[in-house]
N, CA, C and O atoms as a Tripos MOL2 file, in Angstrom:
@<TRIPOS>MOLECULE
protein
  300   299    75     0     0
PROTEIN
NO_CHARGES

@<TRIPOS>ATOM
      1 N           7.8580   30.5130  -26.4210 N.3       1 UNK1
      2 CA          6.4250   30.3970  -26.1780 C.3       1 UNK1
      3 C           5.9500   31.6990  -25.5280 C.2       1 UNK1
      4 O           6.5340   32.1710  -24.5540 O.2       1 UNK1
      5 N           4.8950   32.2580  -26.0800 N.am      2 UNK2
      6 CA          4.3950   33.5130  -25.5350 C.3       2 UNK2
      7 C           3.5880   33.2630  -24.2710 C.2       2 UNK2
      8 O           3.1860   32.1390  -23.9690 O.2       2 UNK2
      9 N           3.3700   34.3350  -23.5570 N.am      3 UNK3
     10 CA          2.5710   34.2240  -22.3290 C.3       3 UNK3
     11 C           1.1540   33.7410  -22.6280 C.2       3 UNK3
     12 O           0.5780   32.9660  -21.8650 O.2       3 UNK3
     13 N           0.5960   34.2110  -23.7540 N.am      4 UNK4
     14 CA         -0.7670   33.8140  -24.1200 C.3       4 UNK4
     15 C          -0.8320   32.3140  -24.4100 C.2       4 UNK4
     16 O          -1.7890   31.6430  -24.0250 O.2       4 UNK4
     17 N           0.1850   31.7990  -25.0870 N.am      5 UNK5
     18 CA          0.2090   30.3760  -25.4140 C.3       5 UNK5
     19 C           0.3250   29.5350  -24.1560 C.2       5 UNK5
     20 O          -0.3750   28.5330  -24.0080 O.2       5 UNK5
     21 N           1.2050   29.9370  -23.2480 N.am      6 UNK6
     22 CA          1.3630   29.1660  -22.0160 C.3       6 UNK6
     23 C           0.1060   29.2630  -21.1500 C.2       6 UNK6
     24 O          -0.2570   28.3050  -20.4690 O.2       6 UNK6
     25 N          -0.5490   30.4100  -21.1780 N.am      7 UNK7
     26 CA         -1.7920   30.5680  -20.4270 C.3       7 UNK7
     27 C          -2.8870   29.6780  -21.0210 C.2       7 UNK7
     28 O          -3.6490   29.0480  -20.2880 O.2       7 UNK7
     29 N          -2.9580   29.6330  -22.3600 N.am      8 UNK8
     30 CA         -3.9400   28.7660  -23.0130 C.3       8 UNK8
     31 C          -3.6910   27.3020  -22.6710 C.2       8 UNK8
     32 O          -4.6300   26.5470  -22.4190 O.2       8 UNK8
     33 N          -2.4260   26.9090  -22.6630 N.am      9 UNK9
     34 CA         -2.0830   25.5250  -22.3200 C.3       9 UNK9
     35 C          -2.4600   25.2220  -20.8750 C.2       9 UNK9
     36 O          -2.9740   24.1450  -20.5740 O.2       9 UNK9
     37 N          -2.2070   26.1620  -19.9950 N.am     10 UNK10
     38 CA         -2.5470   25.9640  -18.5800 C.3      10 UNK10
     39 C          -4.0610   25.8630  -18.3950 C.2      10 UNK10
     40 O          -4.5440   25.0200  -17.6390 O.2      10 UNK10
     41 N          -4.8050   26.7260  -19.0880 N.am     11 UNK11
     42 CA         -6.2700   26.6710  -19.0080 C.3      11 UNK11
     43 C          -6.8040   25.3510  -19.5600 C.2      11 UNK11
     44 O          -7.7440   24.7820  -19.0060 O.2      11 UNK11
     45 N          -6.2090   24.8650  -20.6460 N.am     12 UNK12
     46 CA         -6.6280   23.5820  -21.2140 C.3      12 UNK12
     47 C          -6.3590   22.4500  -20.2280 C.2      12 UNK12
     48 O          -7.1760   21.5410  -20.0820 O.2      12 UNK12
     49 N          -5.2210   22.5060  -19.5550 N.am     13 UNK13
     50 CA         -4.8930   21.4820  -18.5620 C.3      13 UNK13
     51 C          -5.8620   21.5320  -17.3840 C.2      13 UNK13
     52 O          -6.2690   20.4910  -16.8690 O.2      13 UNK13
     53 N          -6.2270   22.7230  -16.9640 N.am     14 UNK14
     54 CA         -7.1810   22.8760  -15.8590 C.3      14 UNK14
     55 C          -8.5410   22.3060  -16.2600 C.2      14 UNK14
     56 O          -9.1760   21.5950  -15.4810 O.2      14 UNK14
     57 N          -8.9860   22.6220  -17.4810 N.am     15 UNK15
     58 CA        -10.2760   22.1030  -17.9470 C.3      15 UNK15
     59 C         -10.2560   20.5810  -18.0540 C.2      15 UNK15
     60 O         -11.2410   19.9180  -17.7280 O.2      15 UNK15
     61 N          -9.1340   20.0300  -18.5110 N.am     16 UNK16
     62 CA         -9.0150   18.5700  -18.5860 C.3      16 UNK16
     63 C          -9.0850   17.9640  -17.1880 C.2      16 UNK16
     64 O          -9.7200   16.9280  -16.9910 O.2      16 UNK16
     65 N          -8.4410   18.5990  -16.2260 N.am     17 UNK17
     66 CA         -8.4940   18.1350  -14.8420 C.3      17 UNK17
     67 C          -9.9030   18.2080  -14.2810 C.2      17 UNK17
     68 O         -10.3430   17.3100  -13.5640 O.2      17 UNK17
     69 N         -10.6060   19.2830  -14.6100 N.am     18 UNK18
     70 CA        -11.9880   19.4290  -14.1490 C.3      18 UNK18
     71 C         -12.8810   18.3350  -14.7400 C.2      18 UNK18
     72 O         -13.7490   17.7990  -14.0520 O.2      18 UNK18
     73 N         -12.6610   18.0060  -16.0270 N.am     19 UNK19
     74 CA        -13.4490   16.9350  -16.6560 C.3      19 UNK19
     75 C         -13.1810   15.5950  -15.9760 C.2      19 UNK19
     76 O         -14.1060   14.8260  -15.7170 O.2      19 UNK19
     77 N         -11.9180   15.3250  -15.6920 N.am     20 UNK20
     78 CA        -11.5710   14.0710  -15.0130 C.3      20 UNK20
     79 C         -12.2080   14.0110  -13.6300 C.2      20 UNK20
     80 O         -12.7150   12.9670  -13.2200 O.2      20 UNK20
     81 N         -12.1820   15.1280  -12.9150 N.am     21 UNK21
     82 CA        -12.7910   15.1830  -11.5880 C.3      21 UNK21
     83 C         -14.2980   14.9520  -11.6740 C.2      21 UNK21
     84 O         -14.8620   14.2180  -10.8620 O.2      21 UNK21
     85 N         -14.9500   15.5750  -12.6520 N.am     22 UNK22
     86 CA        -16.3960   15.3920  -12.8170 C.3      22 UNK22
     87 C         -16.7250   13.9340  -13.1440 C.2      22 UNK22
     88 O         -17.7040   13.3880  -12.6360 O.2      22 UNK22
     89 N         -15.9090   13.3080  -13.9920 N.am     23 UNK23
     90 CA        -16.1210   11.8940  -14.3150 C.3      23 UNK23
     91 C         -15.9590   11.0310  -13.0740 C.2      23 UNK23
     92 O         -16.7400   10.1070  -12.8480 O.2      23 UNK23
     93 N         -14.9500   11.3290  -12.2750 N.am     24 UNK24
     94 CA        -14.7110   10.5550  -11.0470 C.3      24 UNK24
     95 C         -15.8690   10.7320  -10.0670 C.2      24 UNK24
     96 O         -16.2920    9.7720   -9.4210 O.2      24 UNK24
     97 N         -16.3800   11.9540   -9.9570 N.am     25 UNK25
     98 CA        -17.5170   12.1990   -9.0680 C.3      25 UNK25
     99 C         -18.7440   11.4190   -9.5380 C.2      25 UNK25
    100 O         -19.4790   10.8690   -8.7180 O.2      25 UNK25
    101 N         -18.9670   11.3680  -10.8490 N.am     26 UNK26
    102 CA        -20.0860   10.5840  -11.3840 C.3      26 UNK26
    103 C         -19.9040    9.1030  -11.0850 C.2      26 UNK26
    104 O         -20.8590    8.4130  -10.7300 O.2      26 UNK26
    105 N         -18.6750    8.6180  -11.2300 N.am     27 UNK27
    106 CA        -18.3940    7.2140  -10.9130 C.3      27 UNK27
    107 C         -18.6880    6.9150   -9.4480 C.2      27 UNK27
    108 O         -19.2590    5.8730   -9.1270 O.2      27 UNK27
    109 N         -18.2980    7.8290   -8.5580 N.am     28 UNK28
    110 CA        -18.5280    7.6420   -7.1210 C.3      28 UNK28
    111 C         -20.0290    7.5950   -6.8280 C.2      28 UNK28
    112 O         -20.4790    6.7810   -6.0220 O.2      28 UNK28
    113 N         -20.7930    8.4580   -7.4730 N.am     29 UNK29
    114 CA        -22.2470    8.4610   -7.2810 C.3      29 UNK29
    115 C         -22.8450    7.1320   -7.7440 C.2      29 UNK29
    116 O         -23.7010    6.5670   -7.0640 O.2      29 UNK29
    117 N         -22.3990    6.6330   -8.8970 N.am     30 UNK30
    118 CA        -22.9040    5.3520   -9.4080 C.3      30 UNK30
    119 C         -22.5460    4.2040   -8.4720 C.2      30 UNK30
    120 O         -23.3720    3.3290   -8.2130 O.2      30 UNK30
    121 N         -21.3210    4.2060   -7.9680 N.am     31 UNK31
    122 CA        -20.8900    3.1560   -7.0380 C.3      31 UNK31
    123 C         -21.7240    3.2080   -5.7640 C.2      31 UNK31
    124 O         -22.1450    2.1730   -5.2470 O.2      31 UNK31
    125 N         -21.9590    4.4180   -5.2590 N.am     32 UNK32
    126 CA        -22.7740    4.5760   -4.0570 C.3      32 UNK32
    127 C         -24.1900    4.0640   -4.2630 C.2      32 UNK32
    128 O         -24.7430    3.3880   -3.3960 O.2      32 UNK32
    129 N         -24.7780    4.3860   -5.4100 N.am     33 UNK33
    130 CA        -26.1370    3.9250   -5.7030 C.3      33 UNK33
    131 C         -26.1820    2.4050   -5.8160 C.2      33 UNK33
    132 O         -27.1170    1.7710   -5.3270 O.2      33 UNK33
    133 N         -25.1800    1.8240   -6.4550 N.am     34 UNK34
    134 CA        -25.1320    0.3610   -6.5850 C.3      34 UNK34
    135 C         -24.9520   -0.2940   -5.2230 C.2      34 UNK34
    136 O         -25.5400   -1.3410   -4.9520 O.2      34 UNK34
    137 N         -24.1470    0.3140   -4.3730 N.am     35 UNK35
    138 CA        -23.9240   -0.2210   -3.0280 C.3      35 UNK35
    139 C         -25.2160   -0.1900   -2.2160 C.2      35 UNK35
    140 O         -25.5620   -1.1660   -1.5520 O.2      35 UNK35
    141 N         -25.9130    0.9170   -2.2720 N.am     36 UNK36
    142 CA        -27.1800    1.0410   -1.5430 C.3      36 UNK36
    143 C         -28.1920    0.0210   -2.0590 C.2      36 UNK36
    144 O         -28.9040   -0.5990   -1.2700 O.2      36 UNK36
    145 N         -28.2590   -0.1550   -3.3690 N.am     37 UNK37
    146 CA        -29.1900   -1.1360   -3.9360 C.3      37 UNK37
    147 C         -28.8540   -2.5450   -3.4630 C.2      37 UNK37
    148 O         -29.7520   -3.3310   -3.1620 O.2      37 UNK37
    149 N         -27.5700   -2.8670   -3.3980 N.am     38 UNK38
    150 CA        -27.1440   -4.1910   -2.9320 C.3      38 UNK38
    151 C         -27.5120   -4.3950   -1.4710 C.2      38 UNK38
    152 O         -27.9870   -5.4640   -1.0900 O.2      38 UNK38
    153 N         -27.2950   -3.3760   -0.6550 N.am     39 UNK39
    154 CA        -27.6310   -3.4470    0.7730 C.3      39 UNK39
    155 C         -29.1320   -3.6440    0.9530 C.2      39 UNK39
    156 O         -29.5650   -4.4560    1.7710 O.2      39 UNK39
    157 N         -29.9180   -2.9040    0.1890 N.am     40 UNK40
    158 CA        -31.3670   -3.0350    0.2920 C.3      40 UNK40
    159 C         -31.8330   -4.4070   -0.1760 C.2      40 UNK40
    160 O         -32.7060   -5.0130    0.4450 O.2      40 UNK40
    161 N         -31.2570   -4.8950   -1.2640 N.am     41 UNK41
    162 CA        -31.6340   -6.2090   -1.7950 C.3      41 UNK41
    163 C         -31.3140   -7.3170   -0.7980 C.2      41 UNK41
    164 O         -32.0450   -8.3020   -0.7030 O.2      41 UNK41
    165 N         -30.2190   -7.1550   -0.0560 N.am     42 UNK42
    166 CA        -29.8200   -8.1650    0.9260 C.3      42 UNK42
    167 C         -30.6700   -8.1100    2.1900 C.2      42 UNK42
    168 O         -30.5780   -8.9990    3.0350 O.2      42 UNK42
    169 N         -31.4860   -7.0870    2.3260 N.am     43 UNK43
    170 CA        -32.3470   -6.9790    3.4960 C.3      43 UNK43
    171 C         -31.6720   -6.3800    4.7180 C.2      43 UNK43
    172 O         -32.2240   -6.4380    5.8170 O.2      43 UNK43
    173 N         -30.4910   -5.8080    4.5470 N.am     44 UNK44
    174 CA        -29.7780   -5.2570    5.7060 C.3      44 UNK44
    175 C         -30.5020   -4.1010    6.3970 C.2      44 UNK44
    176 O         -30.3360   -3.9390    7.6060 O.2      44 UNK44
    177 N         -31.2910   -3.2950    5.6980 N.am     45 UNK45
    178 CA        -32.0090   -2.2390    6.4240 C.3      45 UNK45
    179 C         -32.9970   -2.7740    7.4620 C.2      45 UNK45
    180 O         -33.4050   -2.0400    8.3620 O.2      45 UNK45
    181 N         -33.3810   -4.0430    7.3440 N.am     46 UNK46
    182 CA        -34.3240   -4.6360    8.2930 C.3      46 UNK46
    183 C         -33.6370   -5.1720    9.5440 C.2      46 UNK46
    184 O         -34.2980   -5.4750   10.5370 O.2      46 UNK46
    185 N         -32.3100   -5.2890    9.4970 N.am     47 UNK47
    186 CA        -31.5540   -5.8090   10.6410 C.3      47 UNK47
    187 C         -31.5050   -4.7250   11.7190 C.2      47 UNK47
    188 O         -31.2140   -3.5700   11.4080 O.2      47 UNK47
    189 N         -31.7840   -5.0720   12.9780 N.am     48 UNK48
    190 CA        -31.6970   -4.0820   14.0530 C.3      48 UNK48
    191 C         -30.3010   -3.4390   14.0960 C.2      48 UNK48
    192 O         -29.2920   -4.1030   13.8570 O.2      48 UNK48
    193 N         -30.2640   -2.1530   14.4020 N.am     49 UNK49
    194 CA        -29.0190   -1.3800   14.3480 C.3      49 UNK49
    195 C         -27.9040   -1.9880   15.1970 C.2      49 UNK49
    196 O         -26.7620   -2.0660   14.7460 O.2      49 UNK49
    197 N         -28.2150   -2.4150   16.4040 N.am     50 UNK50
    198 CA        -27.1890   -2.9930   17.2790 C.3      50 UNK50
    199 C         -26.5840   -4.2520   16.6910 C.2      50 UNK50
    200 O         -25.3720   -4.4630   16.7500 O.2      50 UNK50
    201 N         -27.4350   -5.0800   16.1270 N.am     51 UNK51
    202 CA        -26.9520   -6.3250   15.5220 C.3      51 UNK51
    203 C         -26.0880   -6.0320   14.2940 C.2      51 UNK51
    204 O         -25.0510   -6.6630   14.0900 O.2      51 UNK51
    205 N         -26.5210   -5.0780   13.4880 N.am     52 UNK52
    206 CA        -25.7570   -4.7080   12.3030 C.3      52 UNK52
    207 C         -24.3930   -4.1320   12.6880 C.2      52 UNK52
    208 O         -23.3940   -4.4000   12.0220 O.2      52 UNK52
    209 N         -24.3520   -3.3450   13.7570 N.am     53 UNK53
    210 CA        -23.0690   -2.7980   14.2320 C.3      53 UNK53
    211 C         -22.1200   -3.9130   14.6530 C.2      53 UNK53
    212 O         -20.9250   -3.8570   14.3670 O.2      53 UNK53
    213 N         -22.6510   -4.9220   15.3310 N.am     54 UNK54
    214 CA        -21.8030   -6.0510   15.7450 C.3      54 UNK54
    215 C         -21.2980   -6.8360   14.5360 C.2      54 UNK54
    216 O         -20.1400   -7.2520   14.4940 O.2      54 UNK54
    217 N         -22.1680   -7.0330   13.5670 N.am     55 UNK55
    218 CA        -21.7500   -7.7280   12.3440 C.3      55 UNK55
    219 C         -20.6400   -6.9410   11.6520 C.2      55 UNK55
    220 O         -19.6270   -7.5100   11.2450 O.2      55 UNK55
    221 N         -20.8350   -5.6480   11.5240 N.am     56 UNK56
    222 CA        -19.8360   -4.8170   10.8460 C.3      56 UNK56
    223 C         -18.5290   -4.7610   11.6280 C.2      56 UNK56
    224 O         -17.4580   -4.6560   11.0310 O.2      56 UNK56
    225 N         -18.6040   -4.8300   12.9500 N.am     57 UNK57
    226 CA        -17.3830   -4.8620   13.7620 C.3      57 UNK57
    227 C         -16.5840   -6.1280   13.4740 C.2      57 UNK57
    228 O         -15.3560   -6.0910   13.4020 O.2      57 UNK57
    229 N         -17.2850   -7.2460   13.3100 N.am     58 UNK58
    230 CA        -16.6030   -8.5040   12.9740 C.3      58 UNK58
    231 C         -15.9630   -8.3980   11.5930 C.2      58 UNK58
    232 O         -14.8220   -8.8160   11.3980 O.2      58 UNK58
    233 N         -16.6940   -7.8420   10.6450 N.am     59 UNK59
    234 CA        -16.1530   -7.6740    9.2930 C.3      59 UNK59
    235 C         -14.9240   -6.7710    9.3290 C.2      59 UNK59
    236 O         -13.9280   -7.0440    8.6590 O.2      59 UNK59
    237 N         -14.9970   -5.7100   10.1010 N.am     60 UNK60
    238 CA        -13.8580   -4.7890   10.2120 C.3      60 UNK60
    239 C         -12.6580   -5.4740   10.8600 C.2      60 UNK60
    240 O         -11.5220   -5.2740   10.4320 O.2      60 UNK60
    241 N         -12.9070   -6.2760   11.8840 N.am     61 UNK61
    242 CA        -11.8200   -6.9570   12.5900 C.3      61 UNK61
    243 C         -11.1680   -8.0310   11.7280 C.2      61 UNK61
    244 O          -9.9430   -8.0850   11.6160 O.2      61 UNK61
    245 N         -11.9850   -8.8820   11.1200 N.am     62 UNK62
    246 CA        -11.4590  -10.0100   10.3530 C.3      62 UNK62
    247 C         -11.0960   -9.6480    8.9160 C.2      62 UNK62
    248 O         -10.1690  -10.2150    8.3370 O.2      62 UNK62
    249 N         -11.8180   -8.7180    8.3610 N.am     63 UNK63
    250 CA        -11.6410   -8.3820    6.9520 C.3      63 UNK63
    251 C         -12.6860   -9.0930    6.1080 C.2      63 UNK63
    252 O         -13.1640  -10.1690    6.4640 O.2      63 UNK63
    253 N         -13.0260   -8.4890    5.0060 N.am     64 UNK64
    254 CA        -14.0890   -9.0060    4.1480 C.3      64 UNK64
    255 C         -13.7580  -10.4020    3.6310 C.2      64 UNK64
    256 O         -14.6170  -11.2840    3.6350 O.2      64 UNK64
    257 N         -12.5270  -10.6060    3.1880 N.am     65 UNK65
    258 CA        -12.1590  -11.9060    2.6100 C.3      65 UNK65
    259 C         -12.2680  -13.0370    3.6310 C.2      65 UNK65
    260 O         -12.7700  -14.1140    3.3090 O.2      65 UNK65
    261 N         -11.8000  -12.8010    4.8590 N.am     66 UNK66
    262 CA        -11.8850  -13.8360    5.8910 C.3      66 UNK66
    263 C         -13.3350  -14.1380    6.2580 C.2      66 UNK66
    264 O         -13.6950  -15.2970    6.4650 O.2      66 UNK66
    265 N         -14.1630  -13.1090    6.3380 N.am     67 UNK67
    266 CA        -15.5810  -13.3230    6.6530 C.3      67 UNK67
    267 C         -16.2450  -14.1230    5.5340 C.2      67 UNK67
    268 O         -17.0410  -15.0240    5.8000 O.2      67 UNK67
    269 N         -15.9230  -13.8000    4.3050 N.am     68 UNK68
    270 CA        -16.4830  -14.5400    3.1720 C.3      68 UNK68
    271 C         -16.0800  -16.0080    3.2330 C.2      68 UNK68
    272 O         -16.9050  -16.8890    2.9920 O.2      68 UNK68
    273 N         -14.8210  -16.2750    3.5510 N.am     69 UNK69
    274 CA        -14.3560  -17.6630    3.6620 C.3      69 UNK69
    275 C         -15.0630  -18.3950    4.8000 C.2      69 UNK69
    276 O         -15.4300  -19.5610    4.6530 O.2      69 UNK69
    277 N         -15.2550  -17.7200    5.9270 N.am     70 UNK70
    278 CA        -15.9800  -18.3300    7.0480 C.3      70 UNK70
    279 C         -17.4200  -18.6580    6.6600 C.2      70 UNK70
    280 O         -17.9380  -19.7180    7.0130 O.2      70 UNK70
    281 N         -18.0530  -17.7550    5.9410 N.am     71 UNK71
    282 CA        -19.4280  -17.9970    5.5150 C.3      71 UNK71
    283 C         -19.5060  -19.1390    4.5100 C.2      71 UNK71
    284 O         -20.4340  -19.9470    4.5550 O.2      71 UNK71
    285 N         -18.5450  -19.2070    3.6150 N.am     72 UNK72
    286 CA        -18.5050  -20.3240    2.6620 C.3      72 UNK72
    287 C         -18.3480  -21.6480    3.3930 C.2      72 UNK72
    288 O         -19.0110  -22.6320    3.0620 O.2      72 UNK72
    289 N         -17.4690  -21.6690    4.3880 N.am     73 UNK73
    290 CA        -17.1950  -22.9040    5.1280 C.3      73 UNK73
    291 C         -18.4160  -23.3600    5.9220 C.2      73 UNK73
    292 O         -18.6260  -24.5590    6.1010 O.2      73 UNK73
    293 N         -19.2160  -22.4180    6.3930 N.am     74 UNK74
    294 CA        -20.3670  -22.7910    7.2170 C.3      74 UNK74
    295 C         -21.6020  -23.1110    6.3800 C.2      74 UNK74
    296 O         -22.5840  -23.6350    6.9060 O.2      74 UNK74
    297 N         -21.5640  -22.8090    5.1130 N.am     75 UNK75
    298 CA        -22.7450  -23.0340    4.2470 C.3      75 UNK75
    299 C         -22.8460  -24.4690    3.7790 C.2      75 UNK75
    300 O         -23.7760  -24.8170    3.0510 O.2      75 UNK75
@<TRIPOS>BOND
     1     1     2 1
     2     2     3 1
     3     3     4 2
     4     3     5 am
     5     5     6 1
     6     6     7 1
     7     7     8 2
     8     7     9 am
     9     9    10 1
    10    10    11 1
    11    11    12 2
    12    11    13 am
    13    13    14 1
    14    14    15 1
    15    15    16 2
    16    15    17 am
    17    17    18 1
    18    18    19 1
    19    19    20 2
    20    19    21 am
    21    21    22 1
    22    22    23 1
    23    23    24 2
    24    23    25 am
    25    25    26 1
    26    26    27 1
    27    27    28 2
    28    27    29 am
    29    29    30 1
    30    30    31 1
    31    31    32 2
    32    31    33 am
    33    33    34 1
    34    34    35 1
    35    35    36 2
    36    35    37 am
    37    37    38 1
    38    38    39 1
    39    39    40 2
    40    39    41 am
    41    41    42 1
    42    42    43 1
    43    43    44 2
    44    43    45 am
    45    45    46 1
    46    46    47 1
    47    47    48 2
    48    47    49 am
    49    49    50 1
    50    50    51 1
    51    51    52 2
    52    51    53 am
    53    53    54 1
    54    54    55 1
    55    55    56 2
    56    55    57 am
    57    57    58 1
    58    58    59 1
    59    59    60 2
    60    59    61 am
    61    61    62 1
    62    62    63 1
    63    63    64 2
    64    63    65 am
    65    65    66 1
    66    66    67 1
    67    67    68 2
    68    67    69 am
    69    69    70 1
    70    70    71 1
    71    71    72 2
    72    71    73 am
    73    73    74 1
    74    74    75 1
    75    75    76 2
    76    75    77 am
    77    77    78 1
    78    78    79 1
    79    79    80 2
    80    79    81 am
    81    81    82 1
    82    82    83 1
    83    83    84 2
    84    83    85 am
    85    85    86 1
    86    86    87 1
    87    87    88 2
    88    87    89 am
    89    89    90 1
    90    90    91 1
    91    91    92 2
    92    91    93 am
    93    93    94 1
    94    94    95 1
    95    95    96 2
    96    95    97 am
    97    97    98 1
    98    98    99 1
    99    99   100 2
   100    99   101 am
   101   101   102 1
   102   102   103 1
   103   103   104 2
   104   103   105 am
   105   105   106 1
   106   106   107 1
   107   107   108 2
   108   107   109 am
   109   109   110 1
   110   110   111 1
   111   111   112 2
   112   111   113 am
   113   113   114 1
   114   114   115 1
   115   115   116 2
   116   115   117 am
   117   117   118 1
   118   118   119 1
   119   119   120 2
   120   119   121 am
   121   121   122 1
   122   122   123 1
   123   123   124 2
   124   123   125 am
   125   125   126 1
   126   126   127 1
   127   127   128 2
   128   127   129 am
   129   129   130 1
   130   130   131 1
   131   131   132 2
   132   131   133 am
   133   133   134 1
   134   134   135 1
   135   135   136 2
   136   135   137 am
   137   137   138 1
   138   138   139 1
   139   139   140 2
   140   139   141 am
   141   141   142 1
   142   142   143 1
   143   143   144 2
   144   143   145 am
   145   145   146 1
   146   146   147 1
   147   147   148 2
   148   147   149 am
   149   149   150 1
   150   150   151 1
   151   151   152 2
   152   151   153 am
   153   153   154 1
   154   154   155 1
   155   155   156 2
   156   155   157 am
   157   157   158 1
   158   158   159 1
   159   159   160 2
   160   159   161 am
   161   161   162 1
   162   162   163 1
   163   163   164 2
   164   163   165 am
   165   165   166 1
   166   166   167 1
   167   167   168 2
   168   167   169 am
   169   169   170 1
   170   170   171 1
   171   171   172 2
   172   171   173 am
   173   173   174 1
   174   174   175 1
   175   175   176 2
   176   175   177 am
   177   177   178 1
   178   178   179 1
   179   179   180 2
   180   179   181 am
   181   181   182 1
   182   182   183 1
   183   183   184 2
   184   183   185 am
   185   185   186 1
   186   186   187 1
   187   187   188 2
   188   187   189 am
   189   189   190 1
   190   190   191 1
   191   191   192 2
   192   191   193 am
   193   193   194 1
   194   194   195 1
   195   195   196 2
   196   195   197 am
   197   197   198 1
   198   198   199 1
   199   199   200 2
   200   199   201 am
   201   201   202 1
   202   202   203 1
   203   203   204 2
   204   203   205 am
   205   205   206 1
   206   206   207 1
   207   207   208 2
   208   207   209 am
   209   209   210 1
   210   210   211 1
   211   211   212 2
   212   211   213 am
   213   213   214 1
   214   214   215 1
   215   215   216 2
   216   215   217 am
   217   217   218 1
   218   218   219 1
   219   219   220 2
   220   219   221 am
   221   221   222 1
   222   222   223 1
   223   223   224 2
   224   223   225 am
   225   225   226 1
   226   226   227 1
   227   227   228 2
   228   227   229 am
   229   229   230 1
   230   230   231 1
   231   231   232 2
   232   231   233 am
   233   233   234 1
   234   234   235 1
   235   235   236 2
   236   235   237 am
   237   237   238 1
   238   238   239 1
   239   239   240 2
   240   239   241 am
   241   241   242 1
   242   242   243 1
   243   243   244 2
   244   243   245 am
   245   245   246 1
   246   246   247 1
   247   247   248 2
   248   247   249 am
   249   249   250 1
   250   250   251 1
   251   251   252 2
   252   251   253 am
   253   253   254 1
   254   254   255 1
   255   255   256 2
   256   255   257 am
   257   257   258 1
   258   258   259 1
   259   259   260 2
   260   259   261 am
   261   261   262 1
   262   262   263 1
   263   263   264 2
   264   263   265 am
   265   265   266 1
   266   266   267 1
   267   267   268 2
   268   267   269 am
   269   269   270 1
   270   270   271 1
   271   271   272 2
   272   271   273 am
   273   273   274 1
   274   274   275 1
   275   275   276 2
   276   275   277 am
   277   277   278 1
   278   278   279 1
   279   279   280 2
   280   279   281 am
   281   281   282 1
   282   282   283 1
   283   283   284 2
   284   283   285 am
   285   285   286 1
   286   286   287 1
   287   287   288 2
   288   287   289 am
   289   289   290 1
   290   290   291 1
   291   291   292 2
   292   291   293 am
   293   293   294 1
   294   294   295 1
   295   295   296 2
   296   295   297 am
   297   297   298 1
   298   298   299 1
   299   299   300 2
@<TRIPOS>SUBSTRUCTURE
     1 UNK1         2 RESIDUE 1 A UNK
     2 UNK2         6 RESIDUE 1 A UNK
     3 UNK3        10 RESIDUE 1 A UNK
     4 UNK4        14 RESIDUE 1 A UNK
     5 UNK5        18 RESIDUE 1 A UNK
     6 UNK6        22 RESIDUE 1 A UNK
     7 UNK7        26 RESIDUE 1 A UNK
     8 UNK8        30 RESIDUE 1 A UNK
     9 UNK9        34 RESIDUE 1 A UNK
    10 UNK10       38 RESIDUE 1 A UNK
    11 UNK11       42 RESIDUE 1 A UNK
    12 UNK12       46 RESIDUE 1 A UNK
    13 UNK13       50 RESIDUE 1 A UNK
    14 UNK14       54 RESIDUE 1 A UNK
    15 UNK15       58 RESIDUE 1 A UNK
    16 UNK16       62 RESIDUE 1 A UNK
    17 UNK17       66 RESIDUE 1 A UNK
    18 UNK18       70 RESIDUE 1 A UNK
    19 UNK19       74 RESIDUE 1 A UNK
    20 UNK20       78 RESIDUE 1 A UNK
    21 UNK21       82 RESIDUE 1 A UNK
    22 UNK22       86 RESIDUE 1 A UNK
    23 UNK23       90 RESIDUE 1 A UNK
    24 UNK24       94 RESIDUE 1 A UNK
    25 UNK25       98 RESIDUE 1 A UNK
    26 UNK26      102 RESIDUE 1 A UNK
    27 UNK27      106 RESIDUE 1 A UNK
    28 UNK28      110 RESIDUE 1 A UNK
    29 UNK29      114 RESIDUE 1 A UNK
    30 UNK30      118 RESIDUE 1 A UNK
    31 UNK31      122 RESIDUE 1 A UNK
    32 UNK32      126 RESIDUE 1 A UNK
    33 UNK33      130 RESIDUE 1 A UNK
    34 UNK34      134 RESIDUE 1 A UNK
    35 UNK35      138 RESIDUE 1 A UNK
    36 UNK36      142 RESIDUE 1 A UNK
    37 UNK37      146 RESIDUE 1 A UNK
    38 UNK38      150 RESIDUE 1 A UNK
    39 UNK39      154 RESIDUE 1 A UNK
    40 UNK40      158 RESIDUE 1 A UNK
    41 UNK41      162 RESIDUE 1 A UNK
    42 UNK42      166 RESIDUE 1 A UNK
    43 UNK43      170 RESIDUE 1 A UNK
    44 UNK44      174 RESIDUE 1 A UNK
    45 UNK45      178 RESIDUE 1 A UNK
    46 UNK46      182 RESIDUE 1 A UNK
    47 UNK47      186 RESIDUE 1 A UNK
    48 UNK48      190 RESIDUE 1 A UNK
    49 UNK49      194 RESIDUE 1 A UNK
    50 UNK50      198 RESIDUE 1 A UNK
    51 UNK51      202 RESIDUE 1 A UNK
    52 UNK52      206 RESIDUE 1 A UNK
    53 UNK53      210 RESIDUE 1 A UNK
    54 UNK54      214 RESIDUE 1 A UNK
    55 UNK55      218 RESIDUE 1 A UNK
    56 UNK56      222 RESIDUE 1 A UNK
    57 UNK57      226 RESIDUE 1 A UNK
    58 UNK58      230 RESIDUE 1 A UNK
    59 UNK59      234 RESIDUE 1 A UNK
    60 UNK60      238 RESIDUE 1 A UNK
    61 UNK61      242 RESIDUE 1 A UNK
    62 UNK62      246 RESIDUE 1 A UNK
    63 UNK63      250 RESIDUE 1 A UNK
    64 UNK64      254 RESIDUE 1 A UNK
    65 UNK65      258 RESIDUE 1 A UNK
    66 UNK66      262 RESIDUE 1 A UNK
    67 UNK67      266 RESIDUE 1 A UNK
    68 UNK68      270 RESIDUE 1 A UNK
    69 UNK69      274 RESIDUE 1 A UNK
    70 UNK70      278 RESIDUE 1 A UNK
    71 UNK71      282 RESIDUE 1 A UNK
    72 UNK72      286 RESIDUE 1 A UNK
    73 UNK73      290 RESIDUE 1 A UNK
    74 UNK74      294 RESIDUE 1 A UNK
    75 UNK75      298 RESIDUE 1 A UNK
């Protein structure tokens, strides 16, 4: 394999990696936008900051699944 061929292969691999990275960045942006829309729809921006921090501390301590189960049980 000549140096030019190996260089071309390396450049192709780099470009493929760049495309994958760009796709992943687009996915992250879409996920972020969907998350923000969900938060806004739920009315969380209207919750006072201190109260929201306490709620999030409970979620962090117990975990999302446990909090969901507790909410289901109380509903």
